[in-house]
C-alpha positions, 0 to 999 in steps of 0.5 A, spaced: 568 345 194 561 341 196 554 345 194 549 344 199 541 343 198 537 349 199 534 348 204 540 345 208 538 339 213 544 340 217 542 347 218 535 346 219 538 341 225 542 346 228 539 353 226 542 356 233 548 352 234 554 357 232 559 352 233 555 347 229 554 352 223 561 354 223 564 346 223 559 345 217 562 351 213 569 349 215 568 342 212 568 345 205 560 346 204 558 352 200 552 353 204 547 358 203 543 356 209 549 356 213 551 363 212 544 366 212 543 363 219 550 365 221 548 372 219 542 372 224 546 369 230 553 374 230 552 380 234 558 384 230 555 388 224 562 387 220 561 379 221 554 380 219 556 383 213 561 378 211 556 373 212 551 376 208 556 377 202 558 370 202 550 368 201 549 374 196 555 371 192 551 364 192 544 367 191 546 372 186 538 372 183 535 373 190 534 380 191 532 380 198 539 377 200 542 382 196 538 388 199 540 385 206 547 385 204 548 392 201 544 394 208 549 391 212 555 394 208 552 401 209 551 400 216 558 399 217 560 404 211 555 409 211 559 413 205 560 407 201 557 410 194 557 404 190 553 400 195 548 405 196 547 406 188 547 398 187 541 398 193 537 404 190 538 400 183 535 394 186 529 397 189 527 401 183 527 395 179 523 391 184 518 397 184 518 398 176 517 390 176 511 391 180 507 396 176 501 393 173 496 398 169 489 397 170 487 393 164 493 388 165 491 382 169 496 377 173 498 371 168 504 366 168 510 370 166 514 370 159 520 365 158 526 367 162 531 370 157 536 364 158 530 359 155 529 364 149 536 364 147 537 356 147 530 356 143 533 360 138 540 357 138 544 363 140 547 358 146 547 351 147 543 348 154 550 347 156 553 354 155 547 356 159 548 352 165 556 354 165 554 362 164 549 361 170 554 358 174 559 364 173 553 368 176 555 366 183 562 369 182 564 377 182 562 382 187 555 383 188 556 391 189 560 392 183 559 386 178 553 386 173 551 379 173 545 380 169 545 374 164 545 378 157 551 382 160 555 376 162 554 373 155 556 379 152 562 380 156 564 373 154 563 373 147 558 368 147 552 372 143 552 378 139 548 385 141 544 383 135 542 376 138 541 379 145 536 384 142 532 379 138 531 375 144 529 381 148 524 382 143 521 375 143 521 376 151 517 382 150 512 380 145 511 374 150 509 378 155 505 382 151 501 376 149 500 374 156 498 381 158 503 382 163 504 390 164 510 393 161 516 393 165 520 398 162 519 404 157 521 400 151 516 395 152 511 401 153 513 404 147 511 398 143 505 396 147 502 403 145 504 403 138 509 409 138 514 404 135 514 397 132 518 391 135 523 391 129 525 398 131 525 397 138 530 391 136 534 395 132 535 400 138 536 395 143 542 392 139 545 399 138 544 401 145 548 394 147 553 395 142 555 402 144 555 400 151 560 395 150 564 401 148 563 404 154 558 409 150 552 409 155 546 412 152 539 411 154 534 408 150 530 414 148 537 417 146 538 411 141 531 412 138 532 419 137 539 418 134 536 413 129 530 418 127 525 412 130 521 417 134 520 425 135 523 428 142 516 430 143 513 423 143 518 420 147 517 425 152 510 424 152 511 416 153 516 417 158 511 421 162 505 416 161 509 411 163 511 414 170 504 416 171 502 409 171 508 407 176 506 413 181 498 411 180 500 404 182 502 407 189 497 412 190 502 418 189 
C-alpha cells in the first residue's frame, strides 16, 4: 500500500469528483484526505461511517476524526454502547485537557511521552517509529492505542519504566506552569503526595491493569497508605471545582 502526503495534491484537485477519488484509492493509496473527502460526498450514512472508519484508522491521534467517525457509527447504530462509551471518553479527556487554573499561563507543551522514553533509554528511536506505525491498526472503538499501553502490550517496556516517563512528563509540565490535567498531577502540584509516591502508585496501577485488575489512582494510593481517604476526597473535589469553574457552572 502506498501512503499519500497530507494534504494530498490529488484530492486537492478532485475534491468533489467522486469517481476520481475512488480511482485514487483503488490504485492502492492509503489516503486520509481521500477518505475524508468521500465522507462528505456520500449521502448514505453507512457509507459515510465506512469512509470515516478508514480515516480514523489512518489518523488515530486526530480527535476530530475519531469523534466524527463515532458520531457516524451512532447515527447508524444508536444502541452501540461501545461507540457511545468511546465517544464520551474522548470528549471528557478533551474537556479535561482544556482545564487551566487561574494561576497557570499558556506555555509550550512538555515533551511527548515517546520522546521521553527514548531520552531515558527505555526504547530506541526505531522502536518508537515502529510502535507509532502500529497505532494505525485496530478498531478505533475498542482498541486502546495510547502509546504507553501499546508498549506495555508488546512487552517493550515495564510498568515501572512507563511510570517513570510519566513522572518526568508531569515534572516538565509543572516547570512550564501547565495546569494539571489529571488528578495525579494535581496531587503533586498541591504537595499532597510526592512525585516519587505518584511514580510508585502509577507503576502499581499499570501492573494491576496488565492483570485486568483495574483500580483508580485514588484506590491505589489508599492501598499503599500514601494518602488518607479524607484527603483524596478533598483533592478530587478541588480538582473537579477547578474544571467546572472553567466552564462557568
